[in-house]
TORPA-4810 file (N, C-alpha, C, O; in nm, 3 decimals):
<nodes>
NODE_1_5.474_16.756_13.069_5.480_16.865_13.096_5.343_16.981_13.127_5.344_17.100_13.159_M
NODE_2_5.243_16.895_13.104_5.087_16.950_13.161_5.104_16.931_13.304_5.057_17.026_13.367_A
NODE_3_5.159_16.834_13.381_5.142_16.815_13.527_5.231_16.929_13.581_5.182_16.978_13.682_K
NODE_4_5.352_16.987_13.541_5.440_17.108_13.608_5.311_17.236_13.558_5.254_17.305_13.642_P
NODE_5_5.296_17.243_13.477_5.204_17.358_13.396_5.086_17.379_13.506_5.064_17.477_13.578_A
NODE_6_5.035_17.288_13.499_4.895_17.268_13.635_4.934_17.302_13.746_4.868_17.383_13.810_F
NODE_7_5.068_17.239_13.803_5.075_17.280_13.968_5.110_17.397_13.962_5.070_17.476_14.048_A
NODE_8_5.203_17.443_13.847_5.233_17.614_13.874_5.131_17.682_13.850_5.120_17.788_13.911_L
NODE_9_5.020_17.641_13.751_4.924_17.739_13.763_4.828_17.714_13.892_4.775_17.822_13.920_A
NODE_10_4.791_17.624_13.970_4.757_17.590_14.043_4.773_17.677_14.224_4.693_17.715_14.309_L
NODE_11_4.951_17.675_14.207_5.012_17.743_14.271_4.976_17.882_14.257_4.909_17.935_14.346_L
NODE_12_5.009_17.941_14.163_4.958_18.090_14.125_4.820_18.099_14.164_4.801_18.216_14.197_L
NODE_13_4.751_18.056_14.173_4.569_18.102_14.168_4.558_18.068_14.360_4.470_18.126_14.424_I
NODE_14_4.627_18.001_14.408_4.621_17.984_14.521_4.746_18.072_14.601_4.740_18.049_14.722_C
NODE_15_4.848_18.158_14.568_4.909_18.227_14.603_4.861_18.363_14.640_4.876_18.439_14.736_G
NODE_16_4.788_18.362_14.506_4.682_18.484_14.475_4.589_18.518_14.558_4.587_18.634_14.598_A
NODE_17_4.500_18.431_14.598_4.394_18.466_14.713_4.453_18.447_14.850_4.378_18.480_14.941_C
NODE_18_4.531_18.418_14.873_4.628_18.386_15.025_4.657_18.549_15.100_4.730_18.637_15.055_A
NODE_19_4.583_18.553_15.212_4.598_18.657_15.308_4.658_18.626_15.414_4.661_18.508_15.450_T
NODE_20_4.713_18.714_15.479_4.742_18.733_15.672_4.741_18.806_15.701_4.775_18.910_15.646_E
NODE_21_4.689_18.787_15.831_4.610_18.910_15.936_4.689_18.917_16.062_4.660_18.824_16.138_R
NODE_22_4.774_18.993_16.104_4.846_19.015_16.211_4.799_19.085_16.286_4.769_19.195_16.240_H
NODE_23_4.772_19.066_16.411_4.718_19.175_16.502_4.854_19.209_16.627_4.905_19.115_16.688_T
NODE_24_4.880_19.297_16.640_4.961_19.366_16.801_4.908_19.410_16.850_4.826_19.491_16.807_T
NODE_25_4.929_19.375_16.988_4.872_19.464_17.046_4.998_19.519_17.213_5.062_19.442_17.284_V
NODE_26_4.989_19.639_17.220_5.048_19.712_17.259_4.984_19.741_17.390_4.863_19.764_17.390_V
NODE_27_5.058_19.741_17.513_5.004_19.790_17.633_5.005_19.933_17.667_5.093_19.995_17.608_A
NODE_28_4.946_19.988_17.730_4.960_20.164_17.769_5.074_20.142_17.922_5.089_20.050_18.002_E
NODE_29_5.133_20.270_17.908_5.230_20.258_18.010_5.119_20.277_18.160_5.008_20.328_18.172_P
NODE_30_5.194_20.223_18.239_5.110_20.237_18.373_5.094_20.410_18.449_5.206_20.456_18.465_A
NODE_31_5.025_20.470_18.477_5.027_20.582_18.518_5.045_20.588_18.641_4.990_20.497_18.703_R
NODE_32_5.088_20.643_18.687_5.116_20.698_18.867_5.012_20.765_18.902_4.966_20.856_18.834_A
NODE_33_4.963_20.725_19.015_4.882_20.787_19.083_4.924_20.854_19.205_4.986_20.802_19.298_V
NODE_34_4.880_20.989_19.195_4.906_21.043_19.348_4.832_21.097_19.444_4.828_21.220_19.451_V
NODE_35_4.791_21.053_19.495_4.711_21.135_19.607_4.752_21.163_19.739_4.802_21.100_19.832_V
NODE_36_4.702_21.321_19.707_4.696_21.413_19.801_4.699_21.376_19.976_4.614_21.303_20.028_P
NODE_37_4.796_21.433_20.043_4.779_21.423_20.158_4.701_21.466_20.221_4.672_21.572_20.166_S
NODE_38_4.590_21.445_20.380_4.549_21.477_20.411_4.531_21.647_20.439_4.456_21.738_20.405_Q
NODE_39_4.655_21.624_20.528_4.695_21.807_20.549_4.684_21.860_20.406_4.589_21.938_20.401_A
NODE_40_4.758_21.844_20.267_4.701_21.919_20.191_4.587_21.956_20.160_4.567_22.075_20.133_Q
NODE_41_4.471_21.851_20.158_4.322_21.858_20.133_4.301_21.989_20.204_4.284_22.096_20.146_L
NODE_42_4.302_21.971_20.324_4.283_22.043_20.418_4.298_22.201_20.410_4.220_22.292_20.435_I
NODE_43_4.417_22.199_20.369_4.522_22.330_20.376_4.406_22.356_20.241_4.311_22.428_20.275_A
NODE_44_4.403_22.311_20.108_4.322_22.333_20.023_4.201_22.370_20.047_4.149_22.460_19.981_E
NODE_45_4.143_22.312_20.135_4.003_22.351_20.159_3.987_22.473_20.234_3.913_22.560_20.187_S
NODE_46_4.039_22.490_20.335_4.057_22.660_20.415_4.099_22.744_20.304_4.064_22.859_20.327_R
NODE_47_4.157_22.733_20.198_4.219_22.825_20.095_4.090_22.819_20.065_4.032_22.897_20.141_A
NODE_48_4.009_22.763_19.989_3.941_22.767_19.903_3.779_22.872_19.971_3.712_22.960_19.917_A
NODE_49_3.773_22.811_20.100_3.708_22.890_20.181_3.689_23.043_20.212_3.591_23.116_20.228_C
NODE_50_3.819_23.058_20.213_3.867_23.185_20.271_3.885_23.284_20.141_3.905_23.406_20.143_A
NODE_51_3.871_23.195_20.025_3.870_23.269_19.881_3.734_23.273_19.864_3.708_23.365_19.788_A
NODE_52_3.636_23.216_19.900_3.463_23.239_19.892_3.441_23.367_19.995_3.331_23.422_19.995_Y
NODE_53_3.539_23.410_20.078_3.480_23.521_20.144_3.454_23.502_20.316_3.430_23.592_20.396_G
NODE_54_3.466_23.366_20.340_3.387_23.350_20.478_3.523_23.366_20.570_3.634_23.339_20.525_L
NODE_55_3.502_23.416_20.707_3.565_23.446_20.784_3.608_23.271_20.897_3.523_23.188_20.928_Q
NODE_56_3.702_23.266_20.921_3.775_23.106_21.006_3.714_23.142_21.123_3.712_23.248_21.186_S
NODE_57_3.646_22.998_21.148_3.652_23.066_21.298_3.479_23.039_21.266_3.448_22.928_21.308_G
NODE_58_3.385_23.098_21.216_3.249_23.065_21.210_3.212_22.926_21.140_3.279_22.867_21.055_T
NODE_59_3.069_22.882_21.203_3.033_22.779_21.152_3.024_22.744_21.011_3.050_22.635_20.961_P
NODE_60_2.979_22.859_20.948_2.952_22.842_20.815_3.082_22.836_20.765_3.079_22.799_20.647_T
NODE_61_3.199_22.858_20.808_3.343_22.831_20.734_3.366_22.724_20.756_3.404_22.652_20.664_Y
NODE_62_3.349_22.668_20.901_3.380_22.519_20.976_3.324_22.413_20.824_3.381_22.330_20.753_D
NODE_63_3.166_22.481_20.830_3.105_22.381_20.705_3.137_22.364_20.544_3.114_22.271_20.467_R
NODE_64_3.192_22.474_20.530_3.253_22.471_20.404_3.387_22.398_20.388_3.415_22.315_20.301_C
NODE_65_3.488_22.457_20.516_3.580_22.319_20.468_3.575_22.187_20.510_3.672_22.112_20.511_V
NODE_66_3.446_22.156_20.550_3.388_22.037_20.567_3.412_21.969_20.427_3.492_21.888_20.380_A
NODE_67_3.288_22.056_20.376_3.208_21.987_20.275_3.337_22.034_20.121_3.337_21.976_20.012_N
NODE_68_3.388_22.096_20.141_3.524_22.125_20.028_3.597_21.973_20.051_3.595_21.874_19.978_E
NODE_69_3.677_21.999_20.218_3.708_21.877_20.189_3.672_21.707_20.150_3.749_21.624_20.102_F
NODE_70_3.525_21.692_20.189_3.476_21.552_20.128_3.464_21.549_19.993_3.458_21.442_19.934_A
NODE_71_3.459_21.684_19.919_3.435_21.681_19.780_3.569_21.669_19.706_3.541_21.672_19.586_A
NODE_72_3.696_21.657_19.723_3.845_21.670_19.737_3.884_21.556_19.740_3.936_21.509_19.639_R
NODE_73_3.864_21.455_19.894_3.885_21.330_19.902_3.878_21.257_19.787_3.787_21.287_19.711_W
NODE_74_3.981_21.135_19.743_3.933_21.087_19.670_3.890_20.933_19.725_3.932_20.872_19.823_P
NODE_75_3.769_20.886_19.604_3.710_20.806_19.636_3.563_20.823_19.633_3.489_20.732_19.670_G
</nodes>
């Protein structure tokens, strides 16, 4: 009788101290990267420079378009 009681007590003691840890890793969904076309970037650059009040065909306007395009170009 003492052996089964001892075995039961040992099982209860060990069972009370046991812990389990589970780690679940969930991958984030891939995001689509949309790169605007060169024509779209040039159009946006021209529109920005015109919004700044620059006149098209002037060296300042052309420099503005080149700078805006370079700033918008990915990479």
